Every structure is written in C-alpha cells, then in structure tokens.
All heavy atoms as atom14 arrays in JSON, in Angstrom:
{
  "sequence": "MMLPDISGIDVTRTPNKTRKLRHSTIAVTAMARTEDKESFITAGCVECAIKPYDIVQ",
  "atom14_mask": [
    [1, 1, 1, 1, 1, 1, 1, 1, 0, 0, 0, 0, 0, 0],
    [1, 1, 1, 1, 1, 1, 1, 1, 0, 0, 0, 0, 0, 0],
    [1, 1, 1, 1, 1, 1, 1, 1, 0, 0, 0, 0, 0, 0],
    [1, 1, 1, 1, 1, 1, 1, 0, 0, 0, 0, 0, 0, 0],
    [1, 1, 1, 1, 1, 1, 1, 1, 0, 0, 0, 0, 0, 0],
    [1, 1, 1, 1, 1, 1, 1, 1, 0, 0, 0, 0, 0, 0],
    [1, 1, 1, 1, 1, 1, 0, 0, 0, 0, 0, 0, 0, 0],
    [1, 1, 1, 1, 0, 0, 0, 0, 0, 0, 0, 0, 0, 0],
    [1, 1, 1, 1, 1, 1, 1, 1, 0, 0, 0, 0, 0, 0],
    [1, 1, 1, 1, 1, 1, 1, 1, 0, 0, 0, 0, 0, 0],
    [1, 1, 1, 1, 1, 1, 1, 0, 0, 0, 0, 0, 0, 0],
    [1, 1, 1, 1, 1, 1, 1, 0, 0, 0, 0, 0, 0, 0],
    [1, 1, 1, 1, 1, 1, 1, 1, 1, 1, 1, 0, 0, 0],
    [1, 1, 1, 1, 1, 1, 1, 0, 0, 0, 0, 0, 0, 0],
    [1, 1, 1, 1, 1, 1, 1, 0, 0, 0, 0, 0, 0, 0],
    [1, 1, 1, 1, 1, 1, 1, 1, 0, 0, 0, 0, 0, 0],
    [1, 1, 1, 1, 1, 1, 1, 1, 1, 0, 0, 0, 0, 0],
    [1, 1, 1, 1, 1, 1, 1, 0, 0, 0, 0, 0, 0, 0],
    [1, 1, 1, 1, 1, 1, 1, 1, 1, 1, 1, 0, 0, 0],
    [1, 1, 1, 1, 1, 1, 1, 1, 1, 0, 0, 0, 0, 0],
    [1, 1, 1, 1, 1, 1, 1, 1, 0, 0, 0, 0, 0, 0],
    [1, 1, 1, 1, 1, 1, 1, 1, 1, 1, 1, 0, 0, 0],
    [1, 1, 1, 1, 1, 1, 1, 1, 1, 1, 0, 0, 0, 0],
    [1, 1, 1, 1, 1, 1, 0, 0, 0, 0, 0, 0, 0, 0],
    [1, 1, 1, 1, 1, 1, 1, 0, 0, 0, 0, 0, 0, 0],
    [1, 1, 1, 1, 1, 1, 1, 1, 0, 0, 0, 0, 0, 0],
    [1, 1, 1, 1, 1, 0, 0, 0, 0, 0, 0, 0, 0, 0],
    [1, 1, 1, 1, 1, 1, 1, 0, 0, 0, 0, 0, 0, 0],
    [1, 1, 1, 1, 1, 1, 1, 0, 0, 0, 0, 0, 0, 0],
    [1, 1, 1, 1, 1, 0, 0, 0, 0, 0, 0, 0, 0, 0],
    [1, 1, 1, 1, 1, 1, 1, 1, 0, 0, 0, 0, 0, 0],
    [1, 1, 1, 1, 1, 0, 0, 0, 0, 0, 0, 0, 0, 0],
    [1, 1, 1, 1, 1, 1, 1, 1, 1, 1, 1, 0, 0, 0],
    [1, 1, 1, 1, 1, 1, 1, 0, 0, 0, 0, 0, 0, 0],
    [1, 1, 1, 1, 1, 1, 1, 1, 1, 0, 0, 0, 0, 0],
    [1, 1, 1, 1, 1, 1, 1, 1, 0, 0, 0, 0, 0, 0],
    [1, 1, 1, 1, 1, 1, 1, 1, 1, 0, 0, 0, 0, 0],
    [1, 1, 1, 1, 1, 1, 1, 1, 1, 0, 0, 0, 0, 0],
    [1, 1, 1, 1, 1, 1, 0, 0, 0, 0, 0, 0, 0, 0],
    [1, 1, 1, 1, 1, 1, 1, 1, 1, 1, 1, 0, 0, 0],
    [1, 1, 1, 1, 1, 1, 1, 1, 0, 0, 0, 0, 0, 0],
    [1, 1, 1, 1, 1, 1, 1, 0, 0, 0, 0, 0, 0, 0],
    [1, 1, 1, 1, 1, 0, 0, 0, 0, 0, 0, 0, 0, 0],
    [1, 1, 1, 1, 0, 0, 0, 0, 0, 0, 0, 0, 0, 0],
    [1, 1, 1, 1, 1, 1, 0, 0, 0, 0, 0, 0, 0, 0],
    [1, 1, 1, 1, 1, 1, 1, 0, 0, 0, 0, 0, 0, 0],
    [1, 1, 1, 1, 1, 1, 1, 1, 1, 0, 0, 0, 0, 0],
    [1, 1, 1, 1, 1, 1, 0, 0, 0, 0, 0, 0, 0, 0],
    [1, 1, 1, 1, 1, 0, 0, 0, 0, 0, 0, 0, 0, 0],
    [1, 1, 1, 1, 1, 1, 1, 1, 0, 0, 0, 0, 0, 0],
    [1, 1, 1, 1, 1, 1, 1, 1, 1, 0, 0, 0, 0, 0],
    [1, 1, 1, 1, 1, 1, 1, 0, 0, 0, 0, 0, 0, 0],
    [1, 1, 1, 1, 1, 1, 1, 1, 1, 1, 1, 1, 0, 0],
    [1, 1, 1, 1, 1, 1, 1, 1, 0, 0, 0, 0, 0, 0],
    [1, 1, 1, 1, 1, 1, 1, 1, 0, 0, 0, 0, 0, 0],
    [1, 1, 1, 1, 1, 1, 1, 0, 0, 0, 0, 0, 0, 0],
    [1, 1, 1, 1, 1, 1, 1, 1, 1, 0, 0, 0, 0, 0]
  ],
  "atom14_positions": [
    [[98.33, 44.09, -25.01], [99.0, 45.37, -25.22], [99.29, 45.61, -26.63], [99.5, 46.73, -27.07], [100.2, 45.49, -24.35], [99.9, 45.5, -22.86], [98.65, 46.66, -22.25], [99.45, 48.15, -22.31], [0.0, 0.0, 0.0], [0.0, 0.0, 0.0], [0.0, 0.0, 0.0], [0.0, 0.0, 0.0], [0.0, 0.0, 0.0], [0.0, 0.0, 0.0]],
    [[99.38, 44.51, -27.43], [99.6, 44.68, -28.89], [98.36, 44.61, -29.65], [97.79, 43.54, -29.87], [100.59, 43.55, -29.3], [101.92, 43.69, -28.66], [103.12, 42.35, -29.18], [102.36, 40.91, -28.52], [0.0, 0.0, 0.0], [0.0, 0.0, 0.0], [0.0, 0.0, 0.0], [0.0, 0.0, 0.0], [0.0, 0.0, 0.0], [0.0, 0.0, 0.0]],
    [[97.86, 45.77, -30.1], [96.67, 45.86, -30.82], [96.91, 46.26, -32.25], [97.98, 46.79, -32.58], [95.73, 46.98, -30.17], [95.39, 46.71, -28.67], [94.83, 48.01, -28.07], [94.53, 45.57, -28.49], [0.0, 0.0, 0.0], [0.0, 0.0, 0.0], [0.0, 0.0, 0.0], [0.0, 0.0, 0.0], [0.0, 0.0, 0.0], [0.0, 0.0, 0.0]],
    [[95.95, 46.06, -33.18], [96.22, 46.29, -34.56], [96.52, 47.81, -34.97], [97.45, 48.02, -35.75], [95.0, 45.78, -35.3], [94.06, 45.3, -34.29], [94.68, 45.5, -32.95], [0.0, 0.0, 0.0], [0.0, 0.0, 0.0], [0.0, 0.0, 0.0], [0.0, 0.0, 0.0], [0.0, 0.0, 0.0], [0.0, 0.0, 0.0], [0.0, 0.0, 0.0]],
    [[95.78, 48.74, -34.41], [95.97, 50.1, -34.82], [96.54, 51.01, -33.86], [96.96, 52.16, -34.17], [94.56, 50.6, -35.29], [94.01, 49.82, -36.41], [94.77, 49.47, -37.28], [92.76, 49.66, -36.4], [0.0, 0.0, 0.0], [0.0, 0.0, 0.0], [0.0, 0.0, 0.0], [0.0, 0.0, 0.0], [0.0, 0.0, 0.0], [0.0, 0.0, 0.0]],
    [[96.6, 50.63, -32.55], [97.16, 51.5, -31.51], [97.66, 50.61, -30.46], [97.22, 49.45, -30.28], [96.04, 52.38, -30.94], [96.6, 53.37, -29.98], [94.96, 51.55, -30.29], [95.58, 54.46, -29.49], [0.0, 0.0, 0.0], [0.0, 0.0, 0.0], [0.0, 0.0, 0.0], [0.0, 0.0, 0.0], [0.0, 0.0, 0.0], [0.0, 0.0, 0.0]],
    [[98.68, 51.06, -29.7], [99.25, 50.17, -28.69], [98.39, 50.27, -27.4], [97.71, 51.26, -27.21], [100.72, 50.62, -28.32], [100.71, 51.72, -27.55], [0.0, 0.0, 0.0], [0.0, 0.0, 0.0], [0.0, 0.0, 0.0], [0.0, 0.0, 0.0], [0.0, 0.0, 0.0], [0.0, 0.0, 0.0], [0.0, 0.0, 0.0], [0.0, 0.0, 0.0]],
    [[98.45, 49.23, -26.57], [97.69, 49.24, -25.35], [98.21, 50.36, -24.41], [97.44, 50.87, -23.64], [0.0, 0.0, 0.0], [0.0, 0.0, 0.0], [0.0, 0.0, 0.0], [0.0, 0.0, 0.0], [0.0, 0.0, 0.0], [0.0, 0.0, 0.0], [0.0, 0.0, 0.0], [0.0, 0.0, 0.0], [0.0, 0.0, 0.0], [0.0, 0.0, 0.0]],
    [[99.48, 50.7, -24.49], [100.06, 51.77, -23.71], [99.38, 53.08, -24.11], [98.95, 53.91, -23.27], [101.53, 51.82, -23.78], [102.19, 50.58, -23.04], [102.08, 53.12, -23.24], [103.65, 50.54, -23.09], [0.0, 0.0, 0.0], [0.0, 0.0, 0.0], [0.0, 0.0, 0.0], [0.0, 0.0, 0.0], [0.0, 0.0, 0.0], [0.0, 0.0, 0.0]],
    [[99.16, 53.31, -25.42], [98.5, 54.47, -25.92], [97.04, 54.54, -25.39], [96.6, 55.62, -24.99], [98.58, 54.66, -27.44], [99.97, 54.84, -27.95], [100.83, 55.39, -27.15], [100.31, 54.54, -29.1], [0.0, 0.0, 0.0], [0.0, 0.0, 0.0], [0.0, 0.0, 0.0], [0.0, 0.0, 0.0], [0.0, 0.0, 0.0], [0.0, 0.0, 0.0]],
    [[96.42, 53.44, -25.43], [95.07, 53.38, -24.9], [94.97, 53.77, -23.43], [94.16, 54.57, -23.01], [94.35, 52.03, -25.17], [93.04, 51.91, -24.46], [94.24, 51.71, -26.64], [0.0, 0.0, 0.0], [0.0, 0.0, 0.0], [0.0, 0.0, 0.0], [0.0, 0.0, 0.0], [0.0, 0.0, 0.0], [0.0, 0.0, 0.0], [0.0, 0.0, 0.0]],
    [[95.88, 53.16, -22.75], [95.97, 53.49, -21.25], [96.24, 54.92, -20.98], [95.71, 55.5, -20.0], [97.07, 52.61, -20.6], [96.8, 51.2, -20.86], [97.14, 52.8, -19.1], [0.0, 0.0, 0.0], [0.0, 0.0, 0.0], [0.0, 0.0, 0.0], [0.0, 0.0, 0.0], [0.0, 0.0, 0.0], [0.0, 0.0, 0.0], [0.0, 0.0, 0.0]],
    [[97.07, 55.56, -21.83], [97.45, 57.0, -21.6], [96.4, 57.97, -22.17], [96.52, 59.15, -22.0], [98.73, 57.22, -22.25], [99.94, 56.58, -21.56], [101.24, 56.92, -22.25], [102.34, 56.32, -21.51], [103.52, 56.09, -22.09], [103.7, 56.34, -23.36], [104.53, 55.46, -21.45], [0.0, 0.0, 0.0], [0.0, 0.0, 0.0], [0.0, 0.0, 0.0]],
    [[95.4, 57.49, -22.88], [94.4, 58.38, -23.44], [93.8, 59.26, -22.39], [93.3, 58.83, -21.41], [93.29, 57.54, -24.16], [93.91, 56.69, -25.1], [92.26, 58.44, -24.8], [0.0, 0.0, 0.0], [0.0, 0.0, 0.0], [0.0, 0.0, 0.0], [0.0, 0.0, 0.0], [0.0, 0.0, 0.0], [0.0, 0.0, 0.0], [0.0, 0.0, 0.0]],
    [[93.84, 60.57, -22.63], [93.42, 61.56, -21.63], [91.85, 61.46, -21.41], [91.37, 62.06, -20.47], [93.82, 62.88, -22.21], [94.03, 62.68, -23.66], [94.45, 61.23, -23.82], [0.0, 0.0, 0.0], [0.0, 0.0, 0.0], [0.0, 0.0, 0.0], [0.0, 0.0, 0.0], [0.0, 0.0, 0.0], [0.0, 0.0, 0.0], [0.0, 0.0, 0.0]],
    [[91.09, 60.87, -22.31], [89.65, 60.85, -22.23], [89.14, 59.75, -21.23], [87.91, 59.56, -21.12], [88.96, 60.56, -23.56], [89.28, 61.74, -24.54], [89.65, 62.85, -24.09], [89.21, 61.43, -25.8], [0.0, 0.0, 0.0], [0.0, 0.0, 0.0], [0.0, 0.0, 0.0], [0.0, 0.0, 0.0], [0.0, 0.0, 0.0], [0.0, 0.0, 0.0]],
    [[90.04, 59.09, -20.59], [89.58, 57.98, -19.64], [88.78, 58.59, -18.5], [89.06, 59.63, -18.0], [90.77, 57.26, -19.12], [91.59, 56.43, -20.15], [92.7, 55.75, -19.45], [93.57, 56.73, -18.78], [94.74, 56.19, -18.12], [0.0, 0.0, 0.0], [0.0, 0.0, 0.0], [0.0, 0.0, 0.0], [0.0, 0.0, 0.0], [0.0, 0.0, 0.0]],
    [[87.82, 57.8, -18.05], [87.09, 58.23, -16.84], [87.95, 57.84, -15.65], [88.84, 57.07, -15.71], [85.72, 57.44, -16.78], [85.97, 56.08, -16.56], [84.86, 57.7, -17.98], [0.0, 0.0, 0.0], [0.0, 0.0, 0.0], [0.0, 0.0, 0.0], [0.0, 0.0, 0.0], [0.0, 0.0, 0.0], [0.0, 0.0, 0.0], [0.0, 0.0, 0.0]],
    [[87.61, 58.44, -14.52], [88.29, 58.13, -13.31], [88.25, 56.68, -12.96], [89.3, 56.05, -12.53], [87.65, 58.95, -12.16], [88.76, 59.61, -11.3], [88.06, 60.46, -10.39], [89.05, 61.54, -10.2], [89.1, 62.28, -9.21], [88.16, 62.3, -8.33], [90.08, 63.2, -9.02], [0.0, 0.0, 0.0], [0.0, 0.0, 0.0], [0.0, 0.0, 0.0]],
    [[87.15, 56.02, -13.14], [87.02, 54.58, -12.79], [87.94, 53.78, -13.64], [88.57, 52.83, -13.17], [85.54, 54.1, -12.95], [84.62, 54.61, -11.84], [83.28, 54.15, -12.03], [82.31, 54.71, -11.0], [80.96, 54.21, -11.13], [0.0, 0.0, 0.0], [0.0, 0.0, 0.0], [0.0, 0.0, 0.0], [0.0, 0.0, 0.0], [0.0, 0.0, 0.0]],
    [[88.02, 54.03, -14.95], [88.82, 53.25, -15.85], [90.32, 53.45, -15.51], [91.08, 52.58, -15.53], [88.59, 53.7, -17.3], [89.4, 53.02, -18.32], [89.15, 51.48, -18.32], [89.15, 53.59, -19.71], [0.0, 0.0, 0.0], [0.0, 0.0, 0.0], [0.0, 0.0, 0.0], [0.0, 0.0, 0.0], [0.0, 0.0, 0.0], [0.0, 0.0, 0.0]],
    [[90.65, 54.68, -15.09], [92.07, 54.98, -14.82], [92.57, 54.05, -13.67], [93.77, 53.78, -13.56], [92.2, 56.39, -14.45], [93.56, 56.87, -14.26], [93.67, 58.37, -14.04], [93.0, 59.13, -15.04], [92.24, 60.19, -14.82], [92.11, 60.65, -13.63], [91.61, 60.84, -15.83], [0.0, 0.0, 0.0], [0.0, 0.0, 0.0], [0.0, 0.0, 0.0]],
    [[91.69, 53.67, -12.7], [92.14, 52.91, -11.59], [91.83, 51.46, -11.75], [91.95, 50.7, -10.75], [91.51, 53.43, -10.25], [91.88, 54.9, -10.01], [93.19, 55.16, -9.62], [91.24, 56.0, -10.14], [93.3, 56.45, -9.42], [92.12, 57.05, -9.76], [0.0, 0.0, 0.0], [0.0, 0.0, 0.0], [0.0, 0.0, 0.0], [0.0, 0.0, 0.0]],
    [[91.45, 50.96, -12.91], [91.08, 49.59, -13.08], [91.63, 48.98, -14.3], [91.2, 47.91, -14.77], [89.54, 49.44, -13.08], [89.01, 50.1, -14.14], [0.0, 0.0, 0.0], [0.0, 0.0, 0.0], [0.0, 0.0, 0.0], [0.0, 0.0, 0.0], [0.0, 0.0, 0.0], [0.0, 0.0, 0.0], [0.0, 0.0, 0.0], [0.0, 0.0, 0.0]],
    [[92.63, 49.61, -14.96], [93.21, 49.06, -16.2], [94.24, 48.01, -15.88], [95.19, 48.25, -15.14], [93.81, 50.17, -17.01], [92.87, 51.22, -17.24], [94.29, 49.63, -18.37], [0.0, 0.0, 0.0], [0.0, 0.0, 0.0], [0.0, 0.0, 0.0], [0.0, 0.0, 0.0], [0.0, 0.0, 0.0], [0.0, 0.0, 0.0], [0.0, 0.0, 0.0]],
    [[94.03, 46.8, -16.46], [94.99, 45.62, -16.26], [95.5, 45.21, -17.59], [94.75, 45.01, -18.56], [94.22, 44.48, -15.6], [93.67, 44.94, -14.2], [95.19, 43.27, -15.48], [92.81, 43.87, -13.57], [0.0, 0.0, 0.0], [0.0, 0.0, 0.0], [0.0, 0.0, 0.0], [0.0, 0.0, 0.0], [0.0, 0.0, 0.0], [0.0, 0.0, 0.0]],
    [[96.79, 45.26, -17.69], [97.43, 44.81, -18.99], [97.4, 43.28, -19.06], [97.76, 42.58, -18.09], [98.9, 45.29, -19.07], [0.0, 0.0, 0.0], [0.0, 0.0, 0.0], [0.0, 0.0, 0.0], [0.0, 0.0, 0.0], [0.0, 0.0, 0.0], [0.0, 0.0, 0.0], [0.0, 0.0, 0.0], [0.0, 0.0, 0.0], [0.0, 0.0, 0.0]],
    [[96.92, 42.79, -20.2], [96.91, 41.31, -20.43], [97.78, 41.1, -21.66], [97.41, 41.57, -22.7], [95.53, 40.77, -20.67], [95.56, 39.28, -20.92], [94.65, 41.08, -19.46], [0.0, 0.0, 0.0], [0.0, 0.0, 0.0], [0.0, 0.0, 0.0], [0.0, 0.0, 0.0], [0.0, 0.0, 0.0], [0.0, 0.0, 0.0], [0.0, 0.0, 0.0]],
    [[98.9, 40.48, -21.45], [99.93, 40.4, -22.6], [100.77, 39.15, -22.5], [100.87, 38.53, -21.46], [100.74, 41.72, -22.48], [101.69, 41.7, -23.55], [101.53, 41.83, -21.2], [0.0, 0.0, 0.0], [0.0, 0.0, 0.0], [0.0, 0.0, 0.0], [0.0, 0.0, 0.0], [0.0, 0.0, 0.0], [0.0, 0.0, 0.0], [0.0, 0.0, 0.0]],
    [[101.43, 38.9, -23.61], [102.47, 37.84, -23.61], [103.87, 38.48, -23.43], [104.88, 37.72, -23.44], [102.39, 37.02, -24.95], [0.0, 0.0, 0.0], [0.0, 0.0, 0.0], [0.0, 0.0, 0.0], [0.0, 0.0, 0.0], [0.0, 0.0, 0.0], [0.0, 0.0, 0.0], [0.0, 0.0, 0.0], [0.0, 0.0, 0.0], [0.0, 0.0, 0.0]],
    [[103.93, 39.79, -23.38], [105.2, 40.45, -23.17], [105.59, 40.29, -21.74], [105.09, 41.1, -20.83], [105.02, 41.89, -23.66], [104.61, 42.04, -25.12], [104.09, 43.73, -25.53], [105.64, 44.61, -25.48], [0.0, 0.0, 0.0], [0.0, 0.0, 0.0], [0.0, 0.0, 0.0], [0.0, 0.0, 0.0], [0.0, 0.0, 0.0], [0.0, 0.0, 0.0]],
    [[106.54, 39.43, -21.42], [106.82, 39.09, -20.06], [108.12, 39.71, -19.51], [108.49, 39.42, -18.37], [106.82, 37.6, -19.95], [0.0, 0.0, 0.0], [0.0, 0.0, 0.0], [0.0, 0.0, 0.0], [0.0, 0.0, 0.0], [0.0, 0.0, 0.0], [0.0, 0.0, 0.0], [0.0, 0.0, 0.0], [0.0, 0.0, 0.0], [0.0, 0.0, 0.0]],
    [[108.74, 40.5, -20.27], [110.03, 41.1, -19.74], [109.67, 42.1, -18.6], [108.67, 42.75, -18.6], [110.76, 41.86, -20.84], [111.27, 40.93, -22.03], [111.94, 41.67, -23.05], [111.24, 42.89, -23.41], [111.71, 43.86, -24.15], [112.84, 43.86, -24.61], [110.94, 44.92, -24.46], [0.0, 0.0, 0.0], [0.0, 0.0, 0.0], [0.0, 0.0, 0.0]],
    [[110.56, 42.23, -17.65], [110.48, 43.18, -16.6], [110.26, 44.59, -17.05], [109.32, 45.29, -16.52], [111.63, 43.1, -15.63], [111.79, 41.73, -15.16], [111.5, 44.04, -14.45], [0.0, 0.0, 0.0], [0.0, 0.0, 0.0], [0.0, 0.0, 0.0], [0.0, 0.0, 0.0], [0.0, 0.0, 0.0], [0.0, 0.0, 0.0], [0.0, 0.0, 0.0]],
    [[110.96, 45.03, -18.08], [110.81, 46.32, -18.52], [109.49, 46.63, -19.2], [108.95, 47.69, -19.2], [112.02, 46.7, -19.46], [112.25, 45.77, -20.63], [113.3, 44.7, -20.21], [113.56, 44.45, -19.11], [113.81, 44.14, -21.26], [0.0, 0.0, 0.0], [0.0, 0.0, 0.0], [0.0, 0.0, 0.0], [0.0, 0.0, 0.0], [0.0, 0.0, 0.0]],
    [[108.91, 45.54, -19.83], [107.53, 45.68, -20.41], [106.55, 45.99, -19.35], [105.72, 46.87, -19.4], [107.16, 44.42, -21.19], [107.97, 44.2, -22.45], [108.43, 45.2, -23.05], [108.24, 43.04, -22.73], [0.0, 0.0, 0.0], [0.0, 0.0, 0.0], [0.0, 0.0, 0.0], [0.0, 0.0, 0.0], [0.0, 0.0, 0.0], [0.0, 0.0, 0.0]],
    [[106.58, 45.12, -18.3], [105.69, 45.3, -17.15], [105.81, 46.69, -16.52], [104.86, 47.38, -16.24], [105.87, 44.19, -16.09], [104.88, 44.3, -14.97], [105.0, 43.15, -13.95], [104.03, 43.39, -12.86], [104.02, 42.29, -11.84], [0.0, 0.0, 0.0], [0.0, 0.0, 0.0], [0.0, 0.0, 0.0], [0.0, 0.0, 0.0], [0.0, 0.0, 0.0]],
    [[107.07, 47.11, -16.36], [107.24, 48.47, -15.77], [106.69, 49.56, -16.65], [106.13, 50.48, -16.16], [108.77, 48.69, -15.62], [109.39, 47.85, -14.46], [110.89, 47.88, -14.35], [111.52, 48.57, -15.25], [111.42, 47.31, -13.5], [0.0, 0.0, 0.0], [0.0, 0.0, 0.0], [0.0, 0.0, 0.0], [0.0, 0.0, 0.0], [0.0, 0.0, 0.0]],
    [[106.78, 49.39, -17.97], [106.2, 50.41, -18.86], [104.67, 50.39, -18.83], [104.08, 51.53, -18.92], [106.69, 50.21, -20.31], [106.21, 49.09, -20.86], [0.0, 0.0, 0.0], [0.0, 0.0, 0.0], [0.0, 0.0, 0.0], [0.0, 0.0, 0.0], [0.0, 0.0, 0.0], [0.0, 0.0, 0.0], [0.0, 0.0, 0.0], [0.0, 0.0, 0.0]],
    [[104.09, 49.24, -18.67], [102.64, 49.16, -18.52], [102.15, 49.86, -17.21], [101.16, 50.65, -17.23], [102.12, 47.76, -18.57], [102.54, 46.98, -19.77], [102.77, 45.63, -19.69], [102.66, 47.6, -21.06], [103.16, 44.97, -20.86], [103.09, 46.85, -22.12], [103.36, 45.52, -22.03], [0.0, 0.0, 0.0], [0.0, 0.0, 0.0], [0.0, 0.0, 0.0]],
    [[102.86, 49.61, -16.15], [102.52, 50.19, -14.83], [102.72, 51.71, -14.87], [101.88, 52.47, -14.5], [103.31, 49.55, -13.72], [103.07, 48.06, -13.57], [103.04, 50.25, -12.35], [101.61, 47.66, -13.31], [0.0, 0.0, 0.0], [0.0, 0.0, 0.0], [0.0, 0.0, 0.0], [0.0, 0.0, 0.0], [0.0, 0.0, 0.0], [0.0, 0.0, 0.0]],
    [[103.84, 52.14, -15.48], [104.08, 53.6, -15.67], [103.03, 54.29, -16.52], [102.67, 55.4, -16.21], [105.5, 53.76, -16.3], [106.53, 53.2, -15.46], [105.84, 55.27, -16.44], [0.0, 0.0, 0.0], [0.0, 0.0, 0.0], [0.0, 0.0, 0.0], [0.0, 0.0, 0.0], [0.0, 0.0, 0.0], [0.0, 0.0, 0.0], [0.0, 0.0, 0.0]],
    [[102.53, 53.58, -17.45], [101.47, 54.14, -18.37], [100.16, 54.27, -17.65], [99.27, 54.98, -18.14], [101.3, 53.26, -19.61], [0.0, 0.0, 0.0], [0.0, 0.0, 0.0], [0.0, 0.0, 0.0], [0.0, 0.0, 0.0], [0.0, 0.0, 0.0], [0.0, 0.0, 0.0], [0.0, 0.0, 0.0], [0.0, 0.0, 0.0], [0.0, 0.0, 0.0]],
    [[99.93, 53.57, -16.52], [98.75, 53.73, -15.83], [98.0, 52.48, -15.51], [96.93, 52.44, -14.86], [0.0, 0.0, 0.0], [0.0, 0.0, 0.0], [0.0, 0.0, 0.0], [0.0, 0.0, 0.0], [0.0, 0.0, 0.0], [0.0, 0.0, 0.0], [0.0, 0.0, 0.0], [0.0, 0.0, 0.0], [0.0, 0.0, 0.0], [0.0, 0.0, 0.0]],
    [[98.54, 51.27, -15.93], [97.94, 49.98, -15.55], [98.18, 49.72, -14.1], [99.15, 50.04, -13.54], [98.51, 48.86, -16.36], [98.12, 49.0, -18.06], [0.0, 0.0, 0.0], [0.0, 0.0, 0.0], [0.0, 0.0, 0.0], [0.0, 0.0, 0.0], [0.0, 0.0, 0.0], [0.0, 0.0, 0.0], [0.0, 0.0, 0.0], [0.0, 0.0, 0.0]],
    [[97.09, 49.07, -13.42], [97.29, 48.82, -12.05], [97.93, 47.43, -11.81], [98.39, 47.08, -10.76], [95.96, 48.87, -11.26], [95.42, 50.29, -11.2], [94.9, 47.94, -11.82], [0.0, 0.0, 0.0], [0.0, 0.0, 0.0], [0.0, 0.0, 0.0], [0.0, 0.0, 0.0], [0.0, 0.0, 0.0], [0.0, 0.0, 0.0], [0.0, 0.0, 0.0]],
    [[97.88, 46.6, -12.87], [98.42, 45.22, -12.84], [98.74, 44.74, -14.17], [98.27, 45.3, -15.21], [97.48, 44.31, -12.06], [97.94, 42.86, -11.77], [99.24, 42.91, -10.94], [99.22, 43.33, -9.84], [100.25, 42.56, -11.52], [0.0, 0.0, 0.0], [0.0, 0.0, 0.0], [0.0, 0.0, 0.0], [0.0, 0.0, 0.0], [0.0, 0.0, 0.0]],
    [[99.53, 43.69, -14.27], [99.97, 43.14, -15.54], [99.8, 41.58, -15.49], [100.49, 40.95, -14.68], [101.31, 43.53, -15.85], [101.84, 42.98, -17.5], [0.0, 0.0, 0.0], [0.0, 0.0, 0.0], [0.0, 0.0, 0.0], [0.0, 0.0, 0.0], [0.0, 0.0, 0.0], [0.0, 0.0, 0.0], [0.0, 0.0, 0.0], [0.0, 0.0, 0.0]],
    [[98.92, 40.98, -16.3], [98.71, 39.56, -16.34], [99.45, 39.04, -17.52], [99.21, 39.47, -18.66], [97.15, 39.23, -16.45], [0.0, 0.0, 0.0], [0.0, 0.0, 0.0], [0.0, 0.0, 0.0], [0.0, 0.0, 0.0], [0.0, 0.0, 0.0], [0.0, 0.0, 0.0], [0.0, 0.0, 0.0], [0.0, 0.0, 0.0], [0.0, 0.0, 0.0]],
    [[100.36, 38.08, -17.34], [101.17, 37.53, -18.36], [100.54, 36.26, -18.87], [100.19, 35.42, -18.13], [102.61, 37.28, -17.85], [103.24, 38.51, -17.27], [103.45, 36.76, -18.99], [103.34, 39.65, -18.17], [0.0, 0.0, 0.0], [0.0, 0.0, 0.0], [0.0, 0.0, 0.0], [0.0, 0.0, 0.0], [0.0, 0.0, 0.0], [0.0, 0.0, 0.0]],
    [[100.42, 36.18, -20.26], [99.88, 34.91, -20.85], [101.09, 34.05, -21.22], [102.2, 34.59, -21.55], [99.1, 35.28, -22.13], [97.92, 36.15, -21.85], [97.15, 36.39, -23.22], [97.91, 37.22, -24.23], [97.09, 37.54, -25.33], [0.0, 0.0, 0.0], [0.0, 0.0, 0.0], [0.0, 0.0, 0.0], [0.0, 0.0, 0.0], [0.0, 0.0, 0.0]],
    [[100.99, 32.8, -21.29], [99.8, 31.97, -20.93], [99.68, 31.98, -19.4], [100.66, 32.05, -18.74], [100.11, 30.58, -21.49], [101.6, 30.51, -21.49], [102.11, 31.89, -21.78], [0.0, 0.0, 0.0], [0.0, 0.0, 0.0], [0.0, 0.0, 0.0], [0.0, 0.0, 0.0], [0.0, 0.0, 0.0], [0.0, 0.0, 0.0], [0.0, 0.0, 0.0]],
    [[98.49, 31.81, -18.93], [98.17, 31.79, -17.56], [98.54, 30.48, -16.93], [98.42, 29.41, -17.58], [96.73, 32.05, -17.28], [96.25, 33.33, -17.96], [95.36, 33.24, -19.01], [96.72, 34.56, -17.62], [94.94, 34.42, -19.7], [96.27, 35.69, -18.26], [95.35, 35.62, -19.25], [94.98, 36.74, -19.91], [0.0, 0.0, 0.0], [0.0, 0.0, 0.0]],
    [[98.94, 30.44, -15.7], [99.24, 29.27, -14.95], [98.06, 29.05, -13.95], [98.1, 29.66, -12.84], [100.52, 29.34, -14.26], [100.86, 28.02, -13.52], [100.2, 26.93, -13.84], [101.79, 28.04, -12.66], [0.0, 0.0, 0.0], [0.0, 0.0, 0.0], [0.0, 0.0, 0.0], [0.0, 0.0, 0.0], [0.0, 0.0, 0.0], [0.0, 0.0, 0.0]],
    [[97.01, 28.37, -14.32], [95.83, 28.18, -13.51], [95.92, 26.94, -12.72], [96.03, 25.88, -13.33], [94.5, 28.26, -14.41], [94.44, 29.59, -15.13], [93.33, 28.02, -13.5], [93.28, 29.64, -16.07], [0.0, 0.0, 0.0], [0.0, 0.0, 0.0], [0.0, 0.0, 0.0], [0.0, 0.0, 0.0], [0.0, 0.0, 0.0], [0.0, 0.0, 0.0]],
    [[95.88, 27.06, -11.42], [95.9, 25.86, -10.59], [94.48, 25.6, -10.15], [93.78, 26.42, -9.68], [96.72, 26.13, -9.33], [96.76, 24.97, -8.42], [98.11, 26.55, -9.69], [0.0, 0.0, 0.0], [0.0, 0.0, 0.0], [0.0, 0.0, 0.0], [0.0, 0.0, 0.0], [0.0, 0.0, 0.0], [0.0, 0.0, 0.0], [0.0, 0.0, 0.0]],
    [[94.04, 24.28, -10.33], [92.7, 23.91, -10.03], [92.66, 22.95, -8.88], [93.46, 22.21, -8.66], [92.01, 23.3, -11.23], [91.87, 24.34, -12.3], [90.98, 23.87, -13.46], [90.23, 22.84, -13.28], [91.02, 24.51, -14.53], [0.0, 0.0, 0.0], [0.0, 0.0, 0.0], [0.0, 0.0, 0.0], [0.0, 0.0, 0.0], [0.0, 0.0, 0.0]]
  ]
}
C-alpha cells in the first residue's frame, strides 16, 4: 500500500478500474493496525494480507 509516487489506496480508488479489478484487489502491506485494514477495505480492497506472512508447511 506504500508506493513511491501514489498510495495504494489512491490506486484502489482510481475511477478507471475495470469491473474485474474492482472485485479482485487485495492489499499486501506491513501496515497491520485494524484501522489500516479498515481503510483498505473501505477503499475497495476485498482482502488485506499482512506481511510478514506466517506460512505453515
């Protein structure tokens, strides 16, 4: 969500998105606060993946 020239939230809110993109945007971020996740979902993300990942093998 933290990009050099534009925020990921701004990208998600971009009105030029196609319908498919609008329903498949997933935030991948190290911003793990509850209010951060809520803002990503409100902006249009369908899910939020927090880094670092906890992968069970």
